[in-house]
Chimera marker file (.cmm) of the C-alpha trace (Angstrom):
<marker_set name="trace">
<marker id="1" x="132.202" y="50.704" z="4.518" r="1" g="1" b="0" radius="0.5"/>
<marker id="2" x="129.471" y="50.604" z="7.084" r="1" g="1" b="0" radius="0.5"/>
<marker id="3" x="129.353" y="53.147" z="9.930" r="1" g="1" b="0" radius="0.5"/>
<marker id="4" x="128.008" y="52.066" z="13.263" r="1" g="1" b="0" radius="0.5"/>
<marker id="5" x="125.352" y="54.621" z="14.175" r="1" g="1" b="0" radius="0.5"/>
<marker id="6" x="124.497" y="53.407" z="17.651" r="1" g="1" b="0" radius="0.5"/>
<marker id="7" x="127.722" y="54.423" z="19.434" r="1" g="1" b="0" radius="0.5"/>
<marker id="8" x="127.525" y="57.897" z="17.892" r="1" g="1" b="0" radius="0.5"/>
<marker id="9" x="123.855" y="58.217" z="18.781" r="1" g="1" b="0" radius="0.5"/>
<marker id="10" x="124.576" y="57.110" z="22.346" r="1" g="1" b="0" radius="0.5"/>
<marker id="11" x="127.356" y="59.665" z="22.739" r="1" g="1" b="0" radius="0.5"/>
<marker id="12" x="125.126" y="62.410" z="21.357" r="1" g="1" b="0" radius="0.5"/>
<marker id="13" x="122.282" y="61.448" z="23.711" r="1" g="1" b="0" radius="0.5"/>
<marker id="14" x="124.515" y="61.325" z="26.789" r="1" g="1" b="0" radius="0.5"/>
<marker id="15" x="126.090" y="64.682" z="25.885" r="1" g="1" b="0" radius="0.5"/>
<marker id="16" x="122.667" y="66.291" z="25.504" r="1" g="1" b="0" radius="0.5"/>
<marker id="17" x="121.444" y="64.946" z="28.843" r="1" g="1" b="0" radius="0.5"/>
<marker id="18" x="124.576" y="66.168" z="30.630" r="1" g="1" b="0" radius="0.5"/>
<marker id="19" x="124.353" y="69.588" z="29.013" r="1" g="1" b="0" radius="0.5"/>
<marker id="20" x="120.699" y="70.048" z="29.938" r="1" g="1" b="0" radius="0.5"/>
<marker id="21" x="121.276" y="68.782" z="33.455" r="1" g="1" b="0" radius="0.5"/>
<marker id="22" x="124.111" y="71.225" z="34.008" r="1" g="1" b="0" radius="0.5"/>
<marker id="23" x="121.978" y="74.186" z="32.971" r="1" g="1" b="0" radius="0.5"/>
<marker id="24" x="119.495" y="73.854" z="35.820" r="1" g="1" b="0" radius="0.5"/>
<marker id="25" x="116.647" y="76.301" z="36.260" r="1" g="1" b="0" radius="0.5"/>
<marker id="26" x="118.291" y="79.707" z="36.313" r="1" g="1" b="0" radius="0.5"/>
<marker id="27" x="114.926" y="81.473" z="36.533" r="1" g="1" b="0" radius="0.5"/>
<marker id="28" x="114.033" y="79.923" z="39.899" r="1" g="1" b="0" radius="0.5"/>
<marker id="29" x="113.730" y="82.394" z="42.757" r="1" g="1" b="0" radius="0.5"/>
<marker id="30" x="114.905" y="81.058" z="46.110" r="1" g="1" b="0" radius="0.5"/>
<marker id="31" x="114.295" y="84.194" z="48.182" r="1" g="1" b="0" radius="0.5"/>
<marker id="32" x="110.696" y="84.993" z="47.228" r="1" g="1" b="0" radius="0.5"/>
<marker id="33" x="107.783" y="85.327" z="49.630" r="1" g="1" b="0" radius="0.5"/>
<marker id="34" x="105.269" y="82.501" z="49.769" r="1" g="1" b="0" radius="0.5"/>
<marker id="35" x="102.380" y="82.466" z="47.304" r="1" g="1" b="0" radius="0.5"/>
<marker id="36" x="99.830" y="84.067" z="49.655" r="1" g="1" b="0" radius="0.5"/>
<marker id="37" x="102.182" y="86.885" z="50.655" r="1" g="1" b="0" radius="0.5"/>
<marker id="38" x="103.116" y="87.672" z="47.041" r="1" g="1" b="0" radius="0.5"/>
<marker id="39" x="99.479" y="87.621" z="45.927" r="1" g="1" b="0" radius="0.5"/>
<marker id="40" x="98.386" y="90.015" z="48.651" r="1" g="1" b="0" radius="0.5"/>
<marker id="41" x="101.394" y="92.276" z="48.038" r="1" g="1" b="0" radius="0.5"/>
<marker id="42" x="101.229" y="92.388" z="44.220" r="1" g="1" b="0" radius="0.5"/>
<marker id="43" x="97.611" y="91.391" z="43.541" r="1" g="1" b="0" radius="0.5"/>
<marker id="44" x="98.699" y="88.752" z="41.025" r="1" g="1" b="0" radius="0.5"/>
<marker id="45" x="100.528" y="85.430" z="40.846" r="1" g="1" b="0" radius="0.5"/>
<marker id="46" x="101.720" y="85.527" z="37.247" r="1" g="1" b="0" radius="0.5"/>
<marker id="47" x="102.952" y="88.414" z="35.081" r="1" g="1" b="0" radius="0.5"/>
<marker id="48" x="104.214" y="88.093" z="31.497" r="1" g="1" b="0" radius="0.5"/>
<marker id="49" x="105.223" y="91.340" z="29.737" r="1" g="1" b="0" radius="0.5"/>
<marker id="50" x="106.689" y="91.908" z="26.283" r="1" g="1" b="0" radius="0.5"/>
<marker id="51" x="107.168" y="95.434" z="24.923" r="1" g="1" b="0" radius="0.5"/>
<marker id="52" x="108.664" y="96.397" z="21.574" r="1" g="1" b="0" radius="0.5"/>
<marker id="53" x="109.784" y="99.920" z="20.724" r="1" g="1" b="0" radius="0.5"/>
<marker id="54" x="110.532" y="101.474" z="17.351" r="1" g="1" b="0" radius="0.5"/>
<marker id="55" x="114.252" y="101.080" z="18.018" r="1" g="1" b="0" radius="0.5"/>
<marker id="56" x="114.255" y="97.747" z="19.855" r="1" g="1" b="0" radius="0.5"/>
<marker id="57" x="112.271" y="94.544" z="19.439" r="1" g="1" b="0" radius="0.5"/>
<marker id="58" x="111.786" y="92.880" z="22.858" r="1" g="1" b="0" radius="0.5"/>
<marker id="59" x="112.882" y="96.083" z="24.577" r="1" g="1" b="0" radius="0.5"/>
<marker id="60" x="111.242" y="94.852" z="27.785" r="1" g="1" b="0" radius="0.5"/>
<marker id="61" x="110.650" y="91.210" z="28.620" r="1" g="1" b="0" radius="0.5"/>
<marker id="62" x="109.570" y="90.536" z="32.187" r="1" g="1" b="0" radius="0.5"/>
<marker id="63" x="108.097" y="87.357" z="33.600" r="1" g="1" b="0" radius="0.5"/>
<marker id="64" x="107.144" y="86.327" z="37.099" r="1" g="1" b="0" radius="0.5"/>
<marker id="65" x="105.289" y="83.196" z="38.119" r="1" g="1" b="0" radius="0.5"/>
<marker id="66" x="104.661" y="81.933" z="41.602" r="1" g="1" b="0" radius="0.5"/>
<marker id="67" x="103.021" y="78.642" z="42.444" r="1" g="1" b="0" radius="0.5"/>
<marker id="68" x="103.029" y="76.222" z="45.343" r="1" g="1" b="0" radius="0.5"/>
<marker id="69" x="106.306" y="74.479" z="44.486" r="1" g="1" b="0" radius="0.5"/>
<marker id="70" x="108.449" y="77.266" z="43.009" r="1" g="1" b="0" radius="0.5"/>
<marker id="71" x="108.745" y="80.871" z="41.915" r="1" g="1" b="0" radius="0.5"/>
<marker id="72" x="110.391" y="81.948" z="38.673" r="1" g="1" b="0" radius="0.5"/>
<marker id="73" x="111.448" y="85.390" z="37.498" r="1" g="1" b="0" radius="0.5"/>
<marker id="74" x="113.180" y="86.798" z="34.455" r="1" g="1" b="0" radius="0.5"/>
<marker id="75" x="113.751" y="90.445" z="33.555" r="1" g="1" b="0" radius="0.5"/>
<marker id="76" x="115.313" y="91.804" z="30.378" r="1" g="1" b="0" radius="0.5"/>
<marker id="77" x="115.304" y="95.550" z="29.765" r="1" g="1" b="0" radius="0.5"/>
<marker id="78" x="117.317" y="96.324" z="26.634" r="1" g="1" b="0" radius="0.5"/>
<marker id="79" x="116.767" y="100.059" z="27.173" r="1" g="1" b="0" radius="0.5"/>
<marker id="80" x="118.761" y="99.917" z="30.427" r="1" g="1" b="0" radius="0.5"/>
<marker id="81" x="121.043" y="96.948" z="29.583" r="1" g="1" b="0" radius="0.5"/>
<marker id="82" x="119.431" y="94.705" z="32.214" r="1" g="1" b="0" radius="0.5"/>
<marker id="83" x="119.397" y="90.926" z="31.768" r="1" g="1" b="0" radius="0.5"/>
<marker id="84" x="118.537" y="89.118" z="35.004" r="1" g="1" b="0" radius="0.5"/>
<marker id="85" x="117.069" y="85.792" z="36.098" r="1" g="1" b="0" radius="0.5"/>
<marker id="86" x="116.071" y="84.181" z="39.370" r="1" g="1" b="0" radius="0.5"/>
<marker id="87" x="116.726" y="86.067" z="42.612" r="1" g="1" b="0" radius="0.5"/>
<marker id="88" x="118.403" y="88.980" z="40.814" r="1" g="1" b="0" radius="0.5"/>
<marker id="89" x="115.399" y="89.451" z="38.522" r="1" g="1" b="0" radius="0.5"/>
<marker id="90" x="112.990" y="89.214" z="41.441" r="1" g="1" b="0" radius="0.5"/>
<marker id="91" x="114.967" y="91.828" z="43.403" r="1" g="1" b="0" radius="0.5"/>
<marker id="92" x="114.636" y="94.223" z="40.455" r="1" g="1" b="0" radius="0.5"/>
<marker id="93" x="110.965" y="93.444" z="39.756" r="1" g="1" b="0" radius="0.5"/>
<marker id="94" x="109.652" y="93.413" z="43.337" r="1" g="1" b="0" radius="0.5"/>
<marker id="95" x="109.608" y="97.217" z="43.857" r="1" g="1" b="0" radius="0.5"/>
<marker id="96" x="108.061" y="97.697" z="40.400" r="1" g="1" b="0" radius="0.5"/>
<marker id="97" x="105.306" y="95.194" z="41.182" r="1" g="1" b="0" radius="0.5"/>
<marker id="98" x="104.613" y="96.808" z="44.573" r="1" g="1" b="0" radius="0.5"/>
<marker id="99" x="104.132" y="100.201" z="42.900" r="1" g="1" b="0" radius="0.5"/>
<marker id="100" x="101.955" y="98.912" z="40.045" r="1" g="1" b="0" radius="0.5"/>
<marker id="101" x="98.861" y="98.197" z="42.089" r="1" g="1" b="0" radius="0.5"/>
<marker id="102" x="97.161" y="96.358" z="39.229" r="1" g="1" b="0" radius="0.5"/>
<marker id="103" x="93.586" y="95.200" z="39.751" r="1" g="1" b="0" radius="0.5"/>
<marker id="104" x="91.416" y="93.144" z="37.461" r="1" g="1" b="0" radius="0.5"/>
<marker id="105" x="88.791" y="95.896" z="37.193" r="1" g="1" b="0" radius="0.5"/>
<marker id="106" x="91.218" y="98.427" z="35.644" r="1" g="1" b="0" radius="0.5"/>
<marker id="107" x="90.693" y="99.429" z="32.042" r="1" g="1" b="0" radius="0.5"/>
<marker id="108" x="93.116" y="98.369" z="29.331" r="1" g="1" b="0" radius="0.5"/>
<marker id="109" x="94.356" y="101.953" z="28.985" r="1" g="1" b="0" radius="0.5"/>
<marker id="110" x="94.954" y="102.268" z="32.747" r="1" g="1" b="0" radius="0.5"/>
<marker id="111" x="96.933" y="99.038" z="32.873" r="1" g="1" b="0" radius="0.5"/>
<marker id="112" x="99.060" y="99.928" z="29.851" r="1" g="1" b="0" radius="0.5"/>
<marker id="113" x="99.772" y="103.415" z="31.207" r="1" g="1" b="0" radius="0.5"/>
<marker id="114" x="100.775" y="102.109" z="34.662" r="1" g="1" b="0" radius="0.5"/>
<marker id="115" x="102.990" y="99.347" z="33.263" r="1" g="1" b="0" radius="0.5"/>
<marker id="116" x="104.775" y="101.465" z="30.644" r="1" g="1" b="0" radius="0.5"/>
<marker id="117" x="105.482" y="104.164" z="33.246" r="1" g="1" b="0" radius="0.5"/>
<marker id="118" x="106.712" y="101.620" z="35.801" r="1" g="1" b="0" radius="0.5"/>
<marker id="119" x="109.096" y="100.055" z="33.274" r="1" g="1" b="0" radius="0.5"/>
<marker id="120" x="110.255" y="103.397" z="31.816" r="1" g="1" b="0" radius="0.5"/>
<marker id="121" x="108.882" y="102.975" z="28.294" r="1" g="1" b="0" radius="0.5"/>
<marker id="122" x="107.807" y="106.268" z="26.773" r="1" g="1" b="0" radius="0.5"/>
<marker id="123" x="106.750" y="105.033" z="23.342" r="1" g="1" b="0" radius="0.5"/>
<marker id="124" x="106.081" y="101.480" z="22.196" r="1" g="1" b="0" radius="0.5"/>
<marker id="125" x="105.113" y="99.801" z="18.954" r="1" g="1" b="0" radius="0.5"/>
<marker id="126" x="103.734" y="96.625" z="20.545" r="1" g="1" b="0" radius="0.5"/>
<marker id="127" x="102.578" y="95.922" z="24.082" r="1" g="1" b="0" radius="0.5"/>
<marker id="128" x="101.616" y="92.451" z="25.320" r="1" g="1" b="0" radius="0.5"/>
<marker id="129" x="100.802" y="91.676" z="28.939" r="1" g="1" b="0" radius="0.5"/>
<marker id="130" x="99.198" y="88.621" z="30.494" r="1" g="1" b="0" radius="0.5"/>
<marker id="131" x="98.384" y="88.746" z="34.195" r="1" g="1" b="0" radius="0.5"/>
<marker id="132" x="96.909" y="86.015" z="36.364" r="1" g="1" b="0" radius="0.5"/>
<marker id="133" x="95.335" y="87.778" z="39.314" r="1" g="1" b="0" radius="0.5"/>
<marker id="134" x="95.203" y="86.355" z="42.830" r="1" g="1" b="0" radius="0.5"/>
<marker id="135" x="91.731" y="84.908" z="42.314" r="1" g="1" b="0" radius="0.5"/>
<marker id="136" x="92.902" y="82.913" z="39.265" r="1" g="1" b="0" radius="0.5"/>
<marker id="137" x="91.343" y="85.274" z="36.691" r="1" g="1" b="0" radius="0.5"/>
<marker id="138" x="93.709" y="85.723" z="33.724" r="1" g="1" b="0" radius="0.5"/>
<marker id="139" x="93.557" y="88.847" z="31.583" r="1" g="1" b="0" radius="0.5"/>
<marker id="140" x="95.479" y="89.887" z="28.496" r="1" g="1" b="0" radius="0.5"/>
<marker id="141" x="96.250" y="93.453" z="27.495" r="1" g="1" b="0" radius="0.5"/>
<marker id="142" x="97.516" y="93.994" z="23.946" r="1" g="1" b="0" radius="0.5"/>
<marker id="143" x="98.137" y="97.141" z="21.906" r="1" g="1" b="0" radius="0.5"/>
<marker id="144" x="99.959" y="98.101" z="18.718" r="1" g="1" b="0" radius="0.5"/>
<marker id="145" x="100.876" y="101.550" z="17.516" r="1" g="1" b="0" radius="0.5"/>
<link id1="1" id2="2" r="1" g="1" b="0" radius="0.2"/>
<link id1="2" id2="3" r="1" g="1" b="0" radius="0.2"/>
<link id1="3" id2="4" r="1" g="1" b="0" radius="0.2"/>
<link id1="4" id2="5" r="1" g="1" b="0" radius="0.2"/>
<link id1="5" id2="6" r="1" g="1" b="0" radius="0.2"/>
<link id1="6" id2="7" r="1" g="1" b="0" radius="0.2"/>
<link id1="7" id2="8" r="1" g="1" b="0" radius="0.2"/>
<link id1="8" id2="9" r="1" g="1" b="0" radius="0.2"/>
<link id1="9" id2="10" r="1" g="1" b="0" radius="0.2"/>
<link id1="10" id2="11" r="1" g="1" b="0" radius="0.2"/>
<link id1="11" id2="12" r="1" g="1" b="0" radius="0.2"/>
<link id1="12" id2="13" r="1" g="1" b="0" radius="0.2"/>
<link id1="13" id2="14" r="1" g="1" b="0" radius="0.2"/>
<link id1="14" id2="15" r="1" g="1" b="0" radius="0.2"/>
<link id1="15" id2="16" r="1" g="1" b="0" radius="0.2"/>
<link id1="16" id2="17" r="1" g="1" b="0" radius="0.2"/>
<link id1="17" id2="18" r="1" g="1" b="0" radius="0.2"/>
<link id1="18" id2="19" r="1" g="1" b="0" radius="0.2"/>
<link id1="19" id2="20" r="1" g="1" b="0" radius="0.2"/>
<link id1="20" id2="21" r="1" g="1" b="0" radius="0.2"/>
<link id1="21" id2="22" r="1" g="1" b="0" radius="0.2"/>
<link id1="22" id2="23" r="1" g="1" b="0" radius="0.2"/>
<link id1="23" id2="24" r="1" g="1" b="0" radius="0.2"/>
<link id1="24" id2="25" r="1" g="1" b="0" radius="0.2"/>
<link id1="25" id2="26" r="1" g="1" b="0" radius="0.2"/>
<link id1="26" id2="27" r="1" g="1" b="0" radius="0.2"/>
<link id1="27" id2="28" r="1" g="1" b="0" radius="0.2"/>
<link id1="28" id2="29" r="1" g="1" b="0" radius="0.2"/>
<link id1="29" id2="30" r="1" g="1" b="0" radius="0.2"/>
<link id1="30" id2="31" r="1" g="1" b="0" radius="0.2"/>
<link id1="31" id2="32" r="1" g="1" b="0" radius="0.2"/>
<link id1="32" id2="33" r="1" g="1" b="0" radius="0.2"/>
<link id1="33" id2="34" r="1" g="1" b="0" radius="0.2"/>
<link id1="34" id2="35" r="1" g="1" b="0" radius="0.2"/>
<link id1="35" id2="36" r="1" g="1" b="0" radius="0.2"/>
<link id1="36" id2="37" r="1" g="1" b="0" radius="0.2"/>
<link id1="37" id2="38" r="1" g="1" b="0" radius="0.2"/>
<link id1="38" id2="39" r="1" g="1" b="0" radius="0.2"/>
<link id1="39" id2="40" r="1" g="1" b="0" radius="0.2"/>
<link id1="40" id2="41" r="1" g="1" b="0" radius="0.2"/>
<link id1="41" id2="42" r="1" g="1" b="0" radius="0.2"/>
<link id1="42" id2="43" r="1" g="1" b="0" radius="0.2"/>
<link id1="43" id2="44" r="1" g="1" b="0" radius="0.2"/>
<link id1="44" id2="45" r="1" g="1" b="0" radius="0.2"/>
<link id1="45" id2="46" r="1" g="1" b="0" radius="0.2"/>
<link id1="46" id2="47" r="1" g="1" b="0" radius="0.2"/>
<link id1="47" id2="48" r="1" g="1" b="0" radius="0.2"/>
<link id1="48" id2="49" r="1" g="1" b="0" radius="0.2"/>
<link id1="49" id2="50" r="1" g="1" b="0" radius="0.2"/>
<link id1="50" id2="51" r="1" g="1" b="0" radius="0.2"/>
<link id1="51" id2="52" r="1" g="1" b="0" radius="0.2"/>
<link id1="52" id2="53" r="1" g="1" b="0" radius="0.2"/>
<link id1="53" id2="54" r="1" g="1" b="0" radius="0.2"/>
<link id1="54" id2="55" r="1" g="1" b="0" radius="0.2"/>
<link id1="55" id2="56" r="1" g="1" b="0" radius="0.2"/>
<link id1="56" id2="57" r="1" g="1" b="0" radius="0.2"/>
<link id1="57" id2="58" r="1" g="1" b="0" radius="0.2"/>
<link id1="58" id2="59" r="1" g="1" b="0" radius="0.2"/>
<link id1="59" id2="60" r="1" g="1" b="0" radius="0.2"/>
<link id1="60" id2="61" r="1" g="1" b="0" radius="0.2"/>
<link id1="61" id2="62" r="1" g="1" b="0" radius="0.2"/>
<link id1="62" id2="63" r="1" g="1" b="0" radius="0.2"/>
<link id1="63" id2="64" r="1" g="1" b="0" radius="0.2"/>
<link id1="64" id2="65" r="1" g="1" b="0" radius="0.2"/>
<link id1="65" id2="66" r="1" g="1" b="0" radius="0.2"/>
<link id1="66" id2="67" r="1" g="1" b="0" radius="0.2"/>
<link id1="67" id2="68" r="1" g="1" b="0" radius="0.2"/>
<link id1="68" id2="69" r="1" g="1" b="0" radius="0.2"/>
<link id1="69" id2="70" r="1" g="1" b="0" radius="0.2"/>
<link id1="70" id2="71" r="1" g="1" b="0" radius="0.2"/>
<link id1="71" id2="72" r="1" g="1" b="0" radius="0.2"/>
<link id1="72" id2="73" r="1" g="1" b="0" radius="0.2"/>
<link id1="73" id2="74" r="1" g="1" b="0" radius="0.2"/>
<link id1="74" id2="75" r="1" g="1" b="0" radius="0.2"/>
<link id1="75" id2="76" r="1" g="1" b="0" radius="0.2"/>
<link id1="76" id2="77" r="1" g="1" b="0" radius="0.2"/>
<link id1="77" id2="78" r="1" g="1" b="0" radius="0.2"/>
<link id1="78" id2="79" r="1" g="1" b="0" radius="0.2"/>
<link id1="79" id2="80" r="1" g="1" b="0" radius="0.2"/>
<link id1="80" id2="81" r="1" g="1" b="0" radius="0.2"/>
<link id1="81" id2="82" r="1" g="1" b="0" radius="0.2"/>
<link id1="82" id2="83" r="1" g="1" b="0" radius="0.2"/>
<link id1="83" id2="84" r="1" g="1" b="0" radius="0.2"/>
<link id1="84" id2="85" r="1" g="1" b="0" radius="0.2"/>
<link id1="85" id2="86" r="1" g="1" b="0" radius="0.2"/>
<link id1="86" id2="87" r="1" g="1" b="0" radius="0.2"/>
<link id1="87" id2="88" r="1" g="1" b="0" radius="0.2"/>
<link id1="88" id2="89" r="1" g="1" b="0" radius="0.2"/>
<link id1="89" id2="90" r="1" g="1" b="0" radius="0.2"/>
<link id1="90" id2="91" r="1" g="1" b="0" radius="0.2"/>
<link id1="91" id2="92" r="1" g="1" b="0" radius="0.2"/>
<link id1="92" id2="93" r="1" g="1" b="0" radius="0.2"/>
<link id1="93" id2="94" r="1" g="1" b="0" radius="0.2"/>
<link id1="94" id2="95" r="1" g="1" b="0" radius="0.2"/>
<link id1="95" id2="96" r="1" g="1" b="0" radius="0.2"/>
<link id1="96" id2="97" r="1" g="1" b="0" radius="0.2"/>
<link id1="97" id2="98" r="1" g="1" b="0" radius="0.2"/>
<link id1="98" id2="99" r="1" g="1" b="0" radius="0.2"/>
<link id1="99" id2="100" r="1" g="1" b="0" radius="0.2"/>
<link id1="100" id2="101" r="1" g="1" b="0" radius="0.2"/>
<link id1="101" id2="102" r="1" g="1" b="0" radius="0.2"/>
<link id1="102" id2="103" r="1" g="1" b="0" radius="0.2"/>
<link id1="103" id2="104" r="1" g="1" b="0" radius="0.2"/>
<link id1="104" id2="105" r="1" g="1" b="0" radius="0.2"/>
<link id1="105" id2="106" r="1" g="1" b="0" radius="0.2"/>
<link id1="106" id2="107" r="1" g="1" b="0" radius="0.2"/>
<link id1="107" id2="108" r="1" g="1" b="0" radius="0.2"/>
<link id1="108" id2="109" r="1" g="1" b="0" radius="0.2"/>
<link id1="109" id2="110" r="1" g="1" b="0" radius="0.2"/>
<link id1="110" id2="111" r="1" g="1" b="0" radius="0.2"/>
<link id1="111" id2="112" r="1" g="1" b="0" radius="0.2"/>
<link id1="112" id2="113" r="1" g="1" b="0" radius="0.2"/>
<link id1="113" id2="114" r="1" g="1" b="0" radius="0.2"/>
<link id1="114" id2="115" r="1" g="1" b="0" radius="0.2"/>
<link id1="115" id2="116" r="1" g="1" b="0" radius="0.2"/>
<link id1="116" id2="117" r="1" g="1" b="0" radius="0.2"/>
<link id1="117" id2="118" r="1" g="1" b="0" radius="0.2"/>
<link id1="118" id2="119" r="1" g="1" b="0" radius="0.2"/>
<link id1="119" id2="120" r="1" g="1" b="0" radius="0.2"/>
<link id1="120" id2="121" r="1" g="1" b="0" radius="0.2"/>
<link id1="121" id2="122" r="1" g="1" b="0" radius="0.2"/>
<link id1="122" id2="123" r="1" g="1" b="0" radius="0.2"/>
<link id1="123" id2="124" r="1" g="1" b="0" radius="0.2"/>
<link id1="124" id2="125" r="1" g="1" b="0" radius="0.2"/>
<link id1="125" id2="126" r="1" g="1" b="0" radius="0.2"/>
<link id1="126" id2="127" r="1" g="1" b="0" radius="0.2"/>
<link id1="127" id2="128" r="1" g="1" b="0" radius="0.2"/>
<link id1="128" id2="129" r="1" g="1" b="0" radius="0.2"/>
<link id1="129" id2="130" r="1" g="1" b="0" radius="0.2"/>
<link id1="130" id2="131" r="1" g="1" b="0" radius="0.2"/>
<link id1="131" id2="132" r="1" g="1" b="0" radius="0.2"/>
<link id1="132" id2="133" r="1" g="1" b="0" radius="0.2"/>
<link id1="133" id2="134" r="1" g="1" b="0" radius="0.2"/>
<link id1="134" id2="135" r="1" g="1" b="0" radius="0.2"/>
<link id1="135" id2="136" r="1" g="1" b="0" radius="0.2"/>
<link id1="136" id2="137" r="1" g="1" b="0" radius="0.2"/>
<link id1="137" id2="138" r="1" g="1" b="0" radius="0.2"/>
<link id1="138" id2="139" r="1" g="1" b="0" radius="0.2"/>
<link id1="139" id2="140" r="1" g="1" b="0" radius="0.2"/>
<link id1="140" id2="141" r="1" g="1" b="0" radius="0.2"/>
<link id1="141" id2="142" r="1" g="1" b="0" radius="0.2"/>
<link id1="142" id2="143" r="1" g="1" b="0" radius="0.2"/>
<link id1="143" id2="144" r="1" g="1" b="0" radius="0.2"/>
<link id1="144" id2="145" r="1" g="1" b="0" radius="0.2"/>
</marker_set>
């Protein structure tokens, strides 16, 4: 008995396309300031943070990226049971970013101290942060304890 693979493959392909299309981009922020305003307000255009604690891997996972065509934001804080994307994530991150005041001439220790305080992390086992500042300079700050 010979099974026709093409109809099954076609159904699988169509199902996958429909599923992916229905998901959309949940991380897109529709109510964000324009790129210039965000850069002058925060001092950066991209922020990727991942913090692990002794009790929780990926305790904090925050990402923000603004470019000409779109802005994306995602914020997960397992310590406070927060899991947000898009406009909701941006609304939660915006006041944190305003308070941070990160500059590219800060030392690694200064940046880590400011970020851990802002996100309410007292102790961490791994800290990873990548920031693209307003002038396009990208810096990484990593630490393990």
